[in-house]
C-alpha positions in Angstrom: -38.9 8.2 3.2 -37.5 5.0 4.7 -34.1 3.8 3.6 -33.8 0.3 2.0 -34.0 -2.8 4.3 -30.4 -3.5 3.9 -29.5 0.0 5.4 -32.0 -0.3 8.3 -30.8 -3.8 9.1 -27.1 -2.8 9.0 -27.8 0.2 11.3 -29.6 -2.0 13.9 -26.6 -4.3 13.8 -24.1 -1.4 14.4 -26.3 -0.2 17.3 -26.2 -3.6 18.9 -22.4 -3.7 18.5 -22.2 -0.3 20.1 -24.2 -1.4 23.1 -22.2 -4.6 23.5 -19.0 -2.6 23.3 -20.2 -0.1 25.8 -21.3 -2.9 28.2 -18.1 -5.0 27.9 -15.9 -2.0 28.4 -17.8 -1.0 31.5 -17.3 -4.5 32.9 -13.5 -4.3 32.2 -13.4 -1.0 34.1 -15.4 -2.3 37.0 -12.9 -5.2 37.3 -10.0 -2.7 37.4 -11.9 -0.8 40.2 -12.4 -4.0 42.1 -8.6 -4.6 42.1 -7.5 -1.1 42.9 -10.5 0.5 44.8 -12.7 -2.2 46.2 -14.3 0.1 48.7 -15.9 2.0 45.8 -17.9 -1.1 44.8 -19.1 -1.6 48.4 -20.3 2.1 48.5 -22.1 1.6 45.2 -23.9 -1.4 46.6 -24.9 0.8 49.7 -26.3 3.4 47.3 -28.3 0.9 45.4 -30.4 0.2 48.5 -31.7 3.7 48.4 -34.8 2.9 46.4 -35.8 -0.1 48.6 -35.3 2.2 51.7 -37.5 4.9 50.2 -40.3 2.5 49.2 -40.2 1.0 52.9 -40.4 4.6 54.3 -43.5 5.3 52.1 -45.2 2.0 53.2 -44.4 2.5 56.9 -46.9 5.3 57.2 -44.4 7.3 59.4 -43.2 10.8 58.8 -42.5 10.2 55.1 -41.1 13.7 54.4 -38.5 13.3 57.2 -37.6 9.8 56.1 -37.2 11.0 52.5 -35.0 13.8 53.6 -32.9 11.4 55.7 -32.4 9.0 52.8 -31.5 11.8 50.4 -28.8 13.0 52.8 -27.6 9.4 53.1 -27.4 9.1 49.3 -25.6 12.4 48.9 -23.0 11.4 51.5 -22.5 8.1 49.9 -22.1 9.6 46.5 -19.3 11.9 47.9 -17.6 8.9 49.4 -17.8 7.0 46.1 -16.3 9.9 44.2 -13.5 10.0 46.8 -12.8 6.3 46.7 -12.7 6.4 42.9 -10.4 9.4 42.9 -8.1 7.7 45.4 -7.9 4.7 43.1 -7.0 7.0 40.1 -10.4 6.7 38.5 -12.8 9.3 37.0 -16.2 9.7 38.6 -18.1 8.0 35.8 -15.7 5.0 35.5 -18.5 2.5 36.5 -21.1 3.7 34.0 -21.3 2.4 30.4 -20.1 5.0 27.9 -22.6 4.8 25.2 -22.0 6.2 21.7 -25.3 8.1 22.0 -26.1 9.6 25.5 -29.7 10.2 24.5 -30.8 6.7 23.6 -28.1 4.8 25.3 -27.5 3.0 21.9 -31.0 1.6 21.8 -32.1 3.6 18.9 -35.2 5.0 20.6 -35.5 8.3 22.6 -38.8 9.5 24.1 -40.8 7.0 22.1 -39.3 8.0 18.8 -36.5 7.0 16.5 -33.3 8.6 18.0 -31.4 11.2 15.9 -28.4 9.0 16.1 -30.1 6.4 14.0 -31.1 8.9 11.4 -27.5 10.0 11.2 -26.2 6.4 11.2 -28.5 5.4 8.3 -27.4 8.5 6.4 -23.7 7.6 6.9 -24.4 4.0 5.6 -26.1 5.4 2.5 -23.0 7.6 1.9 -20.8 4.5 2.5 -22.9 2.5 -0.1 -22.6 5.4 -2.6 -18.8 5.9 -1.8 -18.1 2.3 -2.5 -18.7 3.1 -6.2 -17.8 6.7 -6.3 -14.9 9.1 -5.6 -16.2 10.8 -2.5 -14.0 13.8 -2.9 -16.0 14.8 -6.1 -19.2 15.1 -4.3 -20.3 18.8 -3.7 -21.8 21.4 -6.0 -19.6 24.0 -4.2 -16.5 22.3 -5.8 -17.7 22.7 -9.3 -15.4 25.3 -10.7 -16.8 27.3 -13.6 -13.5 28.9 -14.3 -12.5 26.0 -16.5 -15.2 27.0 -19.1 -14.4 29.7 -21.4 -16.2 33.1 -21.2 -15.6 33.8 -24.8 -18.3 33.2 -27.3 -17.9 31.7 -30.8 -19.4 32.2 -34.3 -21.2 28.9 -33.9 -22.6 29.6 -30.4 -24.8 32.3 -29.2 -23.6 32.1 -25.6 -20.3 31.2 -24.0 -19.4 27.8 -22.6 -19.4 29.4 -19.1 -22.9 30.6 -19.5 -24.1 27.3 -20.7 -22.4 25.5 -17.8 -23.5 28.0 -15.2 -27.1 27.2 -16.3 -26.3 23.5 -16.2 -24.9 23.8 -12.6 -27.9 25.8 -11.6 -30.4 23.2 -13.0 -28.5 20.3 -11.3 -28.5 22.2 -7.9 -32.2 23.0 -8.2 -33.1 19.4 -9.2 -31.2 17.9 -6.2 -32.6 20.4 -3.6 -36.1 20.0 -4.7 -36.0 16.3 -5.5 -39.2 14.3 -5.1 -40.6 11.1 -6.7 -42.3 13.4 -9.2 -39.0 14.8 -10.4 -38.2 14.1 -14.0 -35.3 11.9 -15.2 -32.2 13.6 -16.4 -29.7 12.8 -19.2 -26.4 14.6 -18.7 -24.8 14.6 -22.1 -21.4 15.9 -23.4 -17.8 15.1 -24.2 -15.5 13.5 -21.7 -13.9 15.5 -18.9 -16.6 18.2 -18.5 -17.9 17.4 -15.1 -20.8 15.1 -15.7 -19.8 12.6 -13.0 -19.1 15.4 -10.6 -22.5 16.8 -10.9 -24.2 13.3 -10.9 -22.5 12.5 -7.6 -23.4 16.0 -6.2 -27.0 15.3 -7.0 -26.8 11.8 -5.4 -25.4 13.2 -2.2 -27.8 16.0 -1.9 -30.8 13.8 -2.5 -29.5 11.4 0.2 -29.5 14.4 2.5 -33.2 14.7 1.8 -33.8 11.1 3.2 -34.2 9.3 -0.2 -33.0 5.9 -1.2 -30.3 6.6 -3.9 -28.2 4.1 -5.8 -25.2 5.2 -7.9 -23.6 2.8 -10.4 -21.2 3.0 -13.3 -23.1 1.3 -16.1 -20.3 -1.1 -16.9 -20.1 -2.2 -13.3 -23.8 -2.9 -13.3 -23.4 -5.0 -16.4 -20.5 -6.9 -15.0 -22.4 -7.8 -11.9 -25.5 -8.8 -13.7 -23.6 -11.0 -16.2 -21.9 -12.7 -13.4 -25.1 -13.3 -11.5 -27.0 -14.5 -14.5 -24.5 -16.8 -16.1 -22.7 -18.0 -13.1 -25.1 -18.1 -10.2 -28.6 -18.3 -11.7 -31.6 -16.2 -12.3 -32.5 -15.8 -8.6 -29.2 -14.1 -7.8 -29.6 -11.9 -11.0 -33.0 -10.7 -9.9 -31.8 -10.1 -6.2 -29.2 -7.8 -7.6 -31.4 -6.1 -10.2 -34.3 -5.4 -7.9 -32.7 -2.6 -5.9 -31.6 -1.0 -9.2 -35.1 -1.1 -10.5 -36.8 0.1 -7.2 -34.6 2.7 -5.6 -36.0 6.1 -5.4 -33.3 7.7 -7.5 -30.9 5.7 -9.7 -27.7 7.4 -11.0 -26.1 5.6 -13.9 -22.6 6.9 -14.6 -20.7 6.8 -17.9 -23.2 5.2 -20.2 -21.4 4.2 -23.4 -18.1 3.1 -21.8 -19.3 -0.5 -21.8 -18.8 -3.0 -24.6 -22.1 -2.9 -26.3 -23.8 -6.3 -26.8 -27.4 -7.6 -27.1 -27.3 -8.2 -23.4 -26.1 -4.7 -22.4 -28.7 -3.1 -24.7 -31.5 -5.3 -23.3 -30.5 -4.5 -19.7 -30.5 -0.7 -20.4 -33.8 -0.8 -22.2 -35.5 -2.9 -19.5 -34.0 -0.7 -16.7 -35.1 2.6 -18.4 -38.5 1.3 -19.4 -39.3 -0.3 -16.0 -38.4 2.8 -14.0 -40.4 5.0 -16.3 -43.4 2.7 -15.9 -43.0 2.9 -12.0 -42.5 6.7 -12.3 -39.1 6.5 -10.6 -36.5 9.2 -11.5 -33.2 8.2 -13.1 -30.1 10.3 -13.8 -27.9 9.1 -16.6 -24.7 10.7 -17.8 -22.9 9.8 -21.1 -20.0 10.9 -23.4 -22.3 9.8 -26.3 -24.0 12.4 -28.6 -27.5 12.0 -29.8 -26.4 10.3 -33.0 -24.2 7.8 -31.1 -27.1 6.9 -28.8 -29.3 6.1 -31.8 -26.6 4.0 -33.6 -25.5 2.1 -30.6 -28.7 1.4 -28.7 -31.3 1.6 -31.4 -34.3 3.8 -32.0 -36.5 2.6 -29.1 -33.8 3.5 -26.5 -33.0 6.7 -28.3 -36.6 7.7 -28.2 -36.9 7.0 -24.5 -33.7 8.7 -23.5 -34.1 11.8 -25.7 -37.8 12.0 -25.4 -38.6 11.1 -21.8 -35.5 12.5 -20.0 -34.7 16.1 -19.6 -31.4 16.7 -21.6 -28.8 18.6 -19.7 -25.9 19.8 -22.0 -22.2 19.9 -21.1 -19.9 21.9 -23.1 -16.2 23.0 -23.1 -12.7 21.6 -23.1 -11.6 18.5 -21.1 -11.0 19.7 -17.5 -8.7 16.8 -16.8 -6.4 17.8 -19.7 -6.5 21.5 -18.7 -5.3 20.6 -15.3 -2.6 18.3 -16.6 -1.3 21.0 -19.0 -1.4 23.7 -16.4 1.1 21.8 -14.2 
């Protein structure tokens, strides 16, 4: 799946910057060689005549094999002289060559007629950067989700322990991320504060990016702030420009639903977002501290029906991990 245009465009700009940097630095090194080892540049020019001499030998109709052997010996001799001239000037053998970031494609982005692996990696890094601008990067990783913070003890009101529930929750999130496709269901991660919902939301986002999908992560209150600013300060065009990537990305991760100040505008945005993405069959992951009753009373029955009826609900149980860590110090 191709990444969004903004990512592709940025990657090409960075490739161009890399090429320009490699070229300009090579020119600076060449100028230094001209000052300290001018004979090296003379030898380089002599070597550059090899191709013309070879073509002339072929066209002459004379003993081509002998001519080629003679030119090759000349070239090897000049290469040795060039290395010695550079060494005497205090330069490494490759000082005159541009030092590209990628040796395969020479920072062009293409290798053997295909997109170079360096571009794939660069686009992935830009996706991480976009995600990291809104997220705490150090949270991202299923392997860092510590089940020891959830009690192994059962209770009269629960058939299984908190750890057993959260072990299943972790397993479901890992499976979802590793097998993600555009046919994947939407998820509603629901539970009290401090139970790891943001951690697993980000882990899903990063794993899905690894699969080459377009992922957008946003705290819901941040989304609302930007949309309000765009709509009431800059006009409807700016509003739609910001909203379109949210509606069209292959996976949207909305963090901390319910932390915003609820207004008619916020409820309308949430309904349109959830409804539009469902109609387009695009998966969404939402996490919230609200319980089912809170969702109904805050956002109304229409949204309650869509969130609880059309999303797969993933429960989070236990005691606030942040407080556990604070009290254990």
